[in-house]
C-alpha positions in Angstrom: 13.7 -19.1 39.1 12.3 -20.3 35.8 9.0 -18.9 36.7 10.6 -15.5 37.5 12.4 -15.5 34.2 9.2 -16.3 32.4 7.4 -13.4 34.0 10.2 -11.0 33.0 10.2 -12.2 29.4 6.4 -11.8 29.3 6.7 -8.2 30.6 9.4 -7.4 28.0 7.2 -9.0 25.3 4.2 -6.9 26.3 6.2 -3.7 26.4 7.9 -4.1 23.1 4.8 -5.6 21.5 2.9 -2.5 22.4 5.5 -0.3 20.9 5.8 -2.1 17.5 2.3 -1.1 16.1 2.9 2.5 17.0 6.2 2.6 15.1 4.9 0.6 12.1 1.9 2.9 11.8 3.8 6.1 12.1 3.6 8.6 9.3 4.8 12.0 8.4 2.6 14.6 6.5 4.9 16.9 4.5 3.9 19.9 2.4 6.1 20.1 -0.6 6.5 22.8 -3.3 5.4 21.4 -6.7 8.8 21.8 -8.3 10.2 19.2 -5.9 7.8 16.3 -6.8 10.4 14.0 -8.4 13.2 14.2 -5.8 10.8 14.3 -3.0 9.1 11.0 -4.1 12.4 9.2 -4.4 13.8 10.5 -1.1 10.6 9.7 0.8 10.7 6.1 -0.6 14.3 5.6 0.6 13.5 7.0 4.0 10.4 4.9 4.5 12.3 1.7 3.4 15.0 2.4 6.0 12.9 3.6 8.9 9.4 2.1 8.4 8.0 5.6 8.8 5.5 6.4 6.0 5.8 9.8 4.3 2.7 11.3 2.7 3.3 14.4 0.6 0.9 17.1 -0.5 2.2 19.0 -3.6 1.1 22.5 -4.4 2.4 26.0 -4.9 4.4 27.4 -2.0 1.8 30.2 -1.4 -1.1 27.8 -1.3 0.7 25.5 1.1 1.7 28.5 3.3 -1.9 29.6 3.5 -3.0 26.1 4.5 -0.4 26.0 7.3 -1.4 29.4 8.6 -5.0 28.1 8.8 -4.0 25.0 10.8 -3.3 22.3 8.2 -1.7 19.3 10.1 1.6 19.1 8.2 4.7 18.0 10.1 7.3 19.6 7.7 7.1 22.3 5.1 9.4 22.3 2.0 8.9 25.6 0.3 10.3 27.0 -3.0 11.5 30.2 -1.3 12.9 31.4 2.0 10.2 34.0 2.5 7.3 31.8 3.6 9.3 29.6 6.1 10.8 32.8 7.5 7.3 34.2 8.0 6.2 31.1 9.8 9.2 31.4 12.0 8.4 35.0 12.9 4.8 33.9 13.7 6.2 31.2 16.0 4.7 28.4 13.9 7.9 26.5 13.0 11.5 25.8 14.0 14.3 27.7 12.5 14.2 27.3 8.7 17.1 25.8 6.7 17.9 25.7 2.9 17.5 22.3 1.4 17.9 23.0 -2.3 18.6 25.6 -4.9 16.6 25.4 -8.2 16.6 27.2 -11.5 14.1 28.3 -14.1 14.1 27.0 -17.7 11.9 27.5 -20.7 10.7 24.1 -21.9 8.8 23.1 -25.0 7.5 20.0 -26.6 7.6 21.6 -30.0 10.7 20.2 -31.7 10.5 23.1 -34.3 11.5 25.4 -31.5 14.5 23.4 -30.4 17.0 25.0 -32.7 16.7 28.5 -31.2 19.6 30.5 -29.9 18.2 31.0 -26.5 15.0 31.3 -24.4 14.3 34.8 -25.5 14.2 33.7 -29.2 11.8 30.9 -28.2 9.2 33.1 -26.5 9.4 35.7 -29.2 8.8 33.2 -32.0 5.6 34.2 -33.8 4.5 30.5 -33.6 4.4 30.8 -29.8 0.9 31.9 -28.9 0.6 30.6 -25.3 3.2 30.8 -22.6 2.7 29.0 -19.3 3.9 30.7 -16.2 3.2 29.6 -12.7 1.1 32.0 -10.6 3.4 34.9 -10.0 2.0 35.6 -6.5 1.9 32.2 -5.0 4.6 30.3 -6.9 8.2 31.4 -6.6 9.2 29.9 -9.9 6.4 32.1 -11.5 7.8 35.2 -9.8 11.3 34.4 -11.0 10.0 33.9 -14.6 8.2 37.3 -14.4 11.4 39.0 -13.2 13.4 37.4 -16.1 10.8 38.6 -18.6 10.9 42.1 -17.1 14.7 42.3 -17.2 14.6 41.2 -20.9 12.0 43.9 -21.7 9.5 41.2 -22.8 6.9 41.2 -19.9 4.6 43.8 -21.5 5.3 42.8 -25.1 4.1 39.2 -24.6 1.3 40.0 -22.1 -1.5 38.7 -24.2 0.1 35.2 -24.5 0.4 34.2 -20.8 -1.6 31.5 -19.1 -1.1 31.2 -15.3 -1.5 27.7 -13.8 -1.3 27.5 -10.0 2.1 25.8 -9.7 5.3 25.3 -11.7 4.5 21.6 -12.1 1.2 22.6 -13.8 3.1 25.0 -16.0 5.2 22.0 -17.2 2.0 20.0 -17.7 0.5 22.7 -19.9 3.6 22.7 -22.1 4.0 18.9 -22.1 0.4 18.4 -23.2 0.7 21.3 -25.7 -2.0 23.3 -24.0 0.7 26.0 -24.1 3.5 26.3 -26.7 6.2 26.8 -24.0 6.4 26.9 -20.3 8.6 28.5 -17.7 9.4 25.4 -15.7 11.7 24.0 -13.0 14.9 22.4 -14.3 13.9 19.2 -12.6 10.9 18.9 -14.9 13.1 19.2 -18.0 15.3 16.3 -16.7 12.3 14.0 -16.1 11.4 11.3 -18.6 8.6 13.4 -20.1 11.0 16.4 -20.1 13.4 14.5 -22.3 10.8 14.4 -25.0 11.2 18.1 -25.5 14.0 20.7 -25.2 14.8 23.4 -22.7 16.7 26.6 -22.4 18.2 28.0 -19.2 17.0 31.5 -18.1 20.0 33.2 -16.5 18.0 36.4 -16.0 15.7 34.6 -13.5 17.0 34.8 -9.9 18.1 31.5 -8.3 15.3 29.7 -6.4 16.6 29.3 -2.9 14.3 26.7 -1.3 13.9 26.5 2.5 12.1 24.1 4.8 11.1 23.9 8.4 9.6 21.6 11.0 6.2 22.9 12.1 5.8 23.3 15.9 2.4 21.7 15.9 3.8 18.4 14.7 2.9 15.4 16.8 5.7 13.4 15.2 8.7 15.5 16.1 11.2 12.6 16.4 10.3 11.3 12.9 10.2 14.8 11.5 13.7 15.5 12.8 15.0 12.1 11.3 13.5 13.1 7.9 15.1 16.5 8.0 18.5 15.0 8.9 18.2 12.6 6.0 17.2 15.4 3.6 20.5 17.2 4.4 22.7 14.1 4.1 25.3 13.6 1.3 23.2 10.7 -0.1 20.1 13.0 -0.4 22.2 15.7 -1.9 23.3 13.4 -4.7 19.7 12.6 -5.5 18.8 16.3 -5.5 21.7 17.0 -7.9 20.4 14.3 -10.2 17.3 16.4 -10.7 19.2 19.7 -11.3 19.2 21.1 -7.7 22.3 22.5 -6.1 
């Protein structure tokens, strides 16, 4: 009888022992729109601590990440800064049904304290001292597209045309403004709420359309269970509070 029990215990040990390394070594590769760097990092850390599943993120403009996915990049989940690209992937049969995970907004941010007493964002960008205005790529970055729409509605797009510089992502637009490579930048609200963002000042841009950000699990994922766990966590009340901390709705 003792021998029989010992054999059973040995089999159980072998089975569970073989599973542990696979779980411990599991990792998710997520493609994340650049505006979402701060909350994504915090949320990924919490998820990893609780599940043991490592989360590795690639940050870039939504358009660039979309292009990589279409060409076969091995991401498990795509967090875009618009609804358009995830919906296109869905139509092409490359992902599960997309869902909205956050709603962001555009602000004008500057490190120049002399510009911090302005009456609004339009007064800031029209200031003669402003010679360079950073706007994320208007074709590949949704925040850049929204900034362009706001400038067009305000009748300023053509007037200020010689002052624009176009980094690839909204995170880089903030970096340009933060390092004073540009006088101001059209940035994500989340950047303005960061530690570096608090060293400058920002102005909401109500003329910019809200940034509705959608995500989806890619059908090529080899980590479906982990991807589904992460997506559920991203939509939890706890995750929502963290997103709100960074200015997302």
